[in-house]
N, C-alpha and C positions, 0 to 999 in steps of 0.2 A: 308733497302735493297730493291731494286726494282726487281720485277719479270716481265718478258716479257710474255704477253698473246697473243696468236694467235687467232684471230677471223675469222671465216668463216661464211659468211652470204649469204642468198638468199632472195632478196626483193620479196614481193608478186607479182604474175603475171609475174615472170621473171625467166629465167633459168641461168642467169649470177651469178657468185659467186665472192664475194669480199674477199680478204685476207688482213688483216692489223695486224701489230705488235704494241703493246702499252705497256707502262710501268704500266699504271693504269688498273684496272679491271672495265669494264662497263657492265651493264645489256644488254642483247641482244636487238636489235631493235624490237619494237613491230610490225613492218611491215613484220617480218619473217613468213613463213608458213611452215607447215609440214604435209605430208600425213602419216596417221597411220591406222592400223587395230586393231581389238580387239580380244583377245584370246578366247572369247566365240562364235565367228563366226564359224559356222560349217566348213567353207572352210579353216580355220587355223589349221594346223597340227603342234603340238609341244609338247615336254615333259614339265613337270612342271618346270624343270631347264631352258629350253629354254625360256619359258614364263617369268620367273623371270629375265633372262638376257635381254630379249626384253624390259620389262617394266622399267628396270634400265637404259638401254642404249638408247632405242628408235631405235636401229638398227634392221630393219625387217629381215635382213639376219641371225639374231640369231634364227629365227623360221625355222622349217623344211620346211614348205610350207605355202604360203598365197595366192596362185593363186585363183582368183575368189572371194576373200574376199571383203566385203564392205570397201570402203576407206573413211575415215573421214579426211577432210582437216581442220587443226587448224591453228590459228594465235597466236603468242606469245602475252601475255597480259603485258602491262606496269604496273608499281606499281599503277598508278591511276586507271587503268582498274580493277585490283584486288581489290583495295579499294572500287570502285564503286559496285562491285559484293558483297562484304561483307556488305556494307551499304544497298543495295537492299534486302539482305537476313535478315537484322535486327541487324546489328552490334551494334547499339546504344540501343537496347532493349534486347539483349541476357542476359542470367543469368551469372553473374560473379561467383556465387557459383558453378553453373554447370561447368563453364570453369575450375575452380580450382579443382573440383572433377574429371573432365575428365583428367586433367594433372596428378593428384595423383593416378589414377586407376592403379592397378597392370598389368603387361604385361602378365603373365601366365593366361591362360583362366580359369582354376579351381580356382585359387586364386582370380581372378577378380569376378567370380560368387559368391564366399563366401563373398567377400568385398561388392559387390552390395547388397547381401541379408541382410547384417548388417546395411545398410544405413537407416537413418530415412526417413519417407515417403516424407517429404519436400525436402530432399537431392536427393532422387530418381527422384522426379518431376523436380528439377533443372537440374540434369544430363540429363534427357530425353529431356528437353527443349533445352539444349546446343547441344545435338546430333542432334536434329531436325534443329537447326540453322546451324550446319556444313553441313548437307545434303542440305539445301537451298543454302549455299555458293557454294557447288560443282555444283549444277544445274545452278546457275547464272554464274559461271566461264565458264561452258561449253557453255551456251547460248551466252556469250560474245566472246568466242574463236572459236566456230564451224562455219566455213564458208560454207563448202560443204559436202554433203554425196554422194559418187559416182559421183562427178562432177556436181551435181545439187545443187542449193541453199538449205541450211539446213533448213531455216525457223524454224518451230516447229516440224519437223519430228522426233526429238529425243523422243518426248512423244509418238510416235506411235510404238516404238520398242516393240515387243512381244516375249516371255513372259516377265513379269515384272522383274523376276530375271536377265534376260539378259539386260534389260534397266538399272537396277541398276549397273550391272557389267560394262556396256559400260560407264556409267557416271564416275564410279570410275577409270577405266583405262584412259579415256580421261583426267580426272583431273591430273593423274600422268604425262601424256605427256605434258599437258599445263604447269604444274609447272616446269617440267624439262626444257622445251624449253624457258619458260619465264625467268628462272633464269640462265640457262647454255647455251642457244642457241640450234640450231638444231643439233649440233654435240654431244650433250649429255654430259657425264662426261668428 
């Protein structure tokens, strides 16, 4: 059974929108761009529920207010762009034991803490190594996708965000937007 998919795209540096109906599902064009804000920006006003909706949908209208917030312009990443980020982060040298442990870790925070406490020292090291690899993948994805910050070329400005907890949250939120737009397009879910 065939399902019709409606694609709405906006090429980089263009305001024109193309709409097409197809029976097959395709990944979004890696030339798409999207302007986003991050919830840790002091100019963003939103409840935790509104932030969850925004991060899920990418619709800035889900936020109470974002006037004056820093705008990050992202481009969608193609599968080969995402693979290149993984390779640059160490995909071929990551710990497979760490990956398996990471996948097997409990969801509940208390259970996870107890589970982690009971791991052997080499298992903890493997898990830590895999988590470090994931962090590097996220940074490489953002470096590959981040085009502009407030209309200016992004270059390495991401590393200049202070305090560090905001920099980490910015990276995490940008990765969510990048993954959503790279897999679903700018229209979100």
